[in-house]
Each structure stands twice: as C-alpha cells, then as structure tokens.
C-alpha positions in Angstrom: 7.3 4.9 14.0 5.0 6.4 11.5 6.9 10.0 12.2 4.6 12.1 10.2 1.5 11.0 12.1 3.1 10.7 15.6 5.0 14.1 15.9 4.7 14.2 19.6 6.2 11.0 20.0 9.1 11.8 17.8 9.9 15.0 19.8 9.6 12.8 23.1 12.3 10.8 21.7 14.4 13.3 20.7 14.1 15.2 23.8 14.8 12.3 25.9 17.9 11.5 23.7 16.7 7.9 22.8 17.8 5.9 19.9 14.9 4.8 17.9 14.6 3.2 14.4 11.7 3.1 11.9 11.1 0.0 10.1 9.5 1.8 7.1 12.8 4.0 6.8 14.7 0.9 6.1 16.3 1.4 2.6 15.0 -0.5 -0.4 18.2 -2.5 -1.5 18.7 -5.9 -2.1 20.6 -6.8 1.1 17.5 -5.4 3.3 14.9 -7.3 1.4 14.2 -9.7 4.4 14.3 -6.4 6.8 11.5 -5.0 4.8 8.5 -5.0 7.2 6.3 -2.5 4.7 6.4 -5.3 2.2 5.7 -8.1 4.6 2.7 -6.2 6.0 1.6 -4.9 2.6 1.3 -8.6 1.5 -1.2 -9.1 4.2 -3.1 -6.0 3.3 -3.4 -7.0 -0.4 -4.6 -10.5 0.5 -7.2 -9.4 3.0 -8.6 -6.4 0.7 -9.3 -8.8 -2.1 -11.2 -11.2 0.3 -13.0 -8.2 1.6 -14.1 -7.1 -1.8 -15.3 -10.7 -2.5 -17.1 -10.9 0.7 -18.9 -7.4 0.0 -19.6 -8.1 -3.6 -23.3 -9.1 -4.4 -22.2 -11.4 -6.9 -19.9 -14.4 -7.6 -16.3 -13.5 -8.5 -15.7 -16.5 -10.9 -17.5 -17.7 -13.9 -19.9 -20.6 -13.2 -21.5 -22.8 -15.3 -25.0 -23.7 -13.6 -28.2 -25.4 -14.5 -29.6 -21.8 -14.6 -27.2 -20.8 -16.9 -23.6 -19.3 -17.2 -22.6 -16.6 -14.7 -19.9 -14.2 -16.1 -17.1 -13.7 -13.8 -16.8 -10.5 -11.9 -14.3 -7.7 -13.1 -11.8 -6.4 -10.5 -9.2 -3.4 -10.9 -6.0 -3.0 -9.0 -4.5 0.4 -8.6 -1.2 0.3 -7.7 1.2 -2.8 -8.4 3.5 -2.6 -5.4 3.6 -5.6 -3.1 0.0 -5.1 -1.8 -1.1 -4.5 -5.2 0.4 -7.9 -6.5 -0.8 -9.7 -3.8 -4.6 -8.3 -4.3 -4.2 -9.2 -8.1 -2.9 -12.8 -7.4 -5.5 -13.5 -4.7 -8.4 -12.0 -7.2 -7.2 -14.2 -10.0 -7.2 -17.3 -7.6 -10.8 -16.4 -7.0 -11.7 -16.5 -10.6 -12.2 -12.8 -11.4 -11.1 -11.2 -14.7 -8.4 -8.8 -13.4 -6.9 -5.6 -14.8 -4.2 -3.6 -12.9 -2.8 -0.1 -13.2 0.5 1.7 -11.8 2.1 4.8 -12.9 5.5 2.8 -12.9 6.0 1.3 -16.3 8.5 -1.2 -14.9 5.4 -3.2 -13.1 3.6 -4.2 -16.2 5.5 -7.5 -16.7 4.8 -8.4 -13.0 1.1 -7.7 -13.3 0.9 -9.7 -16.8 3.0 -12.5 -14.8 0.0 -13.1 -12.5 -2.3 -13.2 -15.5 -3.9 -9.6 -15.3 -4.3 -6.9 -18.0 -2.0 -4.0 -17.5 -4.0 -0.4 -18.0 -2.2 1.7 -20.3 -2.5 5.3 -19.9 0.6 7.0 -21.5 1.7 8.1 -18.0 4.8 7.0 -16.4 6.0 8.1 -12.9 9.1 6.3 -11.9 10.2 7.7 -8.5 13.2 7.0 -6.1 13.5 4.2 -3.4 10.9 1.9 -5.3 7.9 4.5 -5.1 6.2 6.4 -7.5 6.9 10.3 -7.5 3.7 12.3 -7.3 2.0 13.2 -10.8 1.8 16.8 -12.1 -1.7 18.3 -12.9 -1.5 17.4 -16.7 -0.4 13.6 -15.8 -3.4 13.4 -13.2 -6.0 14.5 -15.9 -4.6 12.1 -18.5 -4.5 9.2 -16.1 -7.8 10.0 -14.7 -9.4 10.0 -18.4 -8.4 6.4 -19.0 -9.0 5.2 -15.5 -12.2 6.5 -15.5 -13.5 4.3 -18.3 -11.9 1.1 -16.5 -13.4 2.2 -13.0 -16.9 2.3 -14.4 -16.8 -0.9 -16.4 -15.4 -2.8 -13.0 -17.2 -4.7 -10.4 -14.5 -4.1 -7.7 -11.6 -1.4 -7.4 -8.7 -2.1 -4.8 -6.7 0.9 -4.5 -3.3 0.3 -3.0 -1.1 3.1 -4.4 1.0 5.1 -1.8 3.1 8.0 -2.1 5.2 8.6 1.1 4.1 11.4 3.3 1.0 12.0 0.9 -2.4 11.6 2.2 -4.0 10.3 -1.2 -2.9 9.2 -4.3 -6.2 9.2 -6.1 -9.2 11.4 -6.0 -13.0 10.6 -6.6 -13.5 9.3 -10.0 -15.8 11.0 -12.0 -18.0 8.4 -13.2 -19.3 5.5 -11.0 -21.2 2.2 -11.6 -23.8 1.0 -9.6 -23.1 -2.1 -7.5 -19.4 -1.5 -7.5 -17.4 -2.1 -4.5 -14.3 -0.5 -3.7 -11.7 -1.4 -1.1 -9.4 1.1 -0.2 -6.1 -0.1 1.6 -2.6 0.6 1.4 0.0 2.5 3.5 -2.1 5.7 4.1 -5.1 4.2 5.1 -5.1 3.9 8.7 -4.2 7.5 9.9 -4.6 9.7 6.8 -7.9 8.3 5.4 -7.0 6.2 2.6 -6.1 7.0 -0.9 -9.9 7.7 -2.3 -11.2 10.9 -1.0 -14.3 9.5 0.1 -12.9 6.9 2.2 -13.8 6.8 5.8 -11.1 4.9 7.9 -12.7 1.9 9.5 -16.2 2.7 7.9 -18.1 1.1 5.0 -20.1 3.9 3.3 -22.4 4.1 0.1 -21.9 6.9 -2.1 -24.2 7.1 -5.3 -24.9 3.3 -5.4 -21.0 2.6 -4.7 -19.8 0.9 -1.8 -16.4 2.3 -0.3 -14.6 0.2 2.4 -12.0 1.9 4.4 -10.3 -1.0 6.4 -7.8 -0.2 9.0 -4.7 -1.9 10.3 -5.4 -4.8 7.8 -2.5 -6.8 9.2 -3.9 -7.4 12.4 -6.8 -9.2 10.7 -4.2 -12.2 9.8 -2.2 -11.7 13.3 -0.6 -15.1 13.0 1.5 -14.9 9.9 1.5 -10.9 9.9 3.5 -11.2 13.4 5.7 -14.2 12.1 6.8 -12.0 9.2 7.3 -9.1 11.1 9.5 -10.9 13.8 11.6 -12.1 11.0 11.9 -8.6 9.4 12.8 -7.2 13.2 15.4 -10.4 13.6 17.2 -9.7 10.3 17.6 -6.0 11.0 19.0 -6.6 14.3 21.3 -9.4 13.6 24.2 -7.5 12.0 24.3 -5.2 15.0 25.0 -8.2 17.6 27.8 -10.0 15.8 28.9 -11.0 19.3 25.5 -11.3 21.3 25.6 -7.7 22.4 24.5 -4.8 20.5 26.7 -2.6 18.6 25.4 -0.5 15.8 27.7 0.2 12.7 26.4 3.8 11.8 28.4 3.7 8.6 26.1 0.7 7.6 23.8 2.2 5.3 20.7 0.2 6.6 21.2 1.7 10.2 22.0 5.0 8.8 19.1 4.9 6.6 16.5 3.5 9.1 17.5 5.5 12.3 15.0 8.3 13.2 16.4 9.6 16.3 19.7 9.3 17.8 21.9 11.5 20.2 19.3 14.2 20.9 18.7 14.6 16.9 16.0 13.8 14.4 18.2 11.7 11.9 15.9 11.4 9.2 15.8 14.7 7.1 12.1 14.1 6.1 11.0 13.5 9.6 12.9 16.5 10.8 11.4 18.9 8.4 8.0 17.7 9.4 8.4 17.6 13.2 10.4 20.8 13.8 9.0 22.8 10.8 5.4 21.9 12.0 4.5 20.5 8.6 
C-alpha cells in the first residue's frame, strides 16, 4: 500500500470506509514468515542487483586464468544484510567475486560469513525493532562512515540494500570514491524515495566523478514469473486463516490481521501511517 508515499489513496480509503491491508505491515513473527511479501520481493531485488552490477562493471567478476595471464576477481561490497543483501551476497559469490558485507545489526555477522563473505567490522551496532535497524546517531554515523569509506574506495562494486522504515535514505554519498566503481542502489526505498544513496536518481544511470551510480526501480517486475508466484503465495497464506469455511471472516484479535490492517471502519488503524497522513508529515 505504501502509505507514506500514497497519502491521497489512504485518505480515500478512510473516507469510503474501505477495509485495506498493507502487506508491508504484516508483523515479522515466525507464524507470518510465509506471508512476508517484503522478504519475497527483496530476494528478487538482491539477486537482480548483483546481475545488474556484473553487467555494468567493465571487468570480470571471477578470477580467471588465461593465456594472457591471471585476472584477479572483482571486489563487491554489500551494505545491508537483510533478505535483499544476503541474496546479493550469495549471487555475487556465485559469480566469483570477492565479497564483503556490512550491516549495523551485529546479529547478521554469522549469516554473512555462512555465505562465504567477510563481515566489515565498524564497532557500531544498531539493533532495532521488528527485524529492522534503528537510525544511527550522528556520532555513530561518523564512526561507521570512516570505516566504510575505506572499504567503498577499495571496492569495484557497492550494492546498497539498507532500509529504514519511512526514511528516504540510509547512506549519504561516500567522501572517497574509486574510478570505474559501479554502485547499484536497491532496496525498499529506491522506487518512490530515490534510493539510499544521495546521488541516486530513480530509474537512471549516472556518472559522478568516474563512479557509475545505478538506480533501478521495481526490480521484482524484472523477474515477473517468480516474483508473482512468490507474492501470490504470500497473499494466499495471509488470507487463508481468514477463510476457515470458505467465506471471509477476519479475526481482529489475530496479531497478523491487527498489525497488517491499514484502514477499517472509517479509520486509519496503523499509528505510523495515521500520523503521516493526518499530521501532514
């Protein structure tokens, strides 16, 4: 539903007393994993981001031994180790790149390492609620950026997937850049809010100081067969508990439906969306 970006729609749903659910609001609990549309579509985004980067990079990703000598593997840095980031890591590794990854949530360290990538240690941890990272303080950002600047400068590719709910950007422009670097910005804020790099232009590829910055939009639509298949399963698993006898009967005490409802009975039920829409934020 993207309530933050589609406030007029939310107001209309409220005024018409329409009951609406937002799949991005489904609680991140074990029982709802099969309903998690954000994760299913993020996996597509991470996969495609790595392929886009490989296609745009002006060198091989894997190490190659040729008659003309040995070609060193390209280096890839993935920022954000959520579903999209982990899929980007796995895909880049399959393509033969040397991969590093960073996430402010230290709990992702083992997941990154299990995929054969190196975890970048910055000394900053920002464990948030609901499976997301909290926004960092100015001091934490400065410390994080100091370490990441060095890794960004040394990388051939940077894939940024970090997402903070309702925030337009998770990362600013790095202070140091490397010529021929390819940055692919992807994630849940790329389409409407311009990506999580300040220089990203949604739907465009630009050159900035010798750095290619790619801002793909709606990456799941570039893999429509499986993206649609996964989303259909998410919707089916979401609706099935509300149709025990073949007719819609929502149990409003169920935390999944209570958490995912956006508008109902003439009200905006989600608190964050209500503040954004009714408060004009």
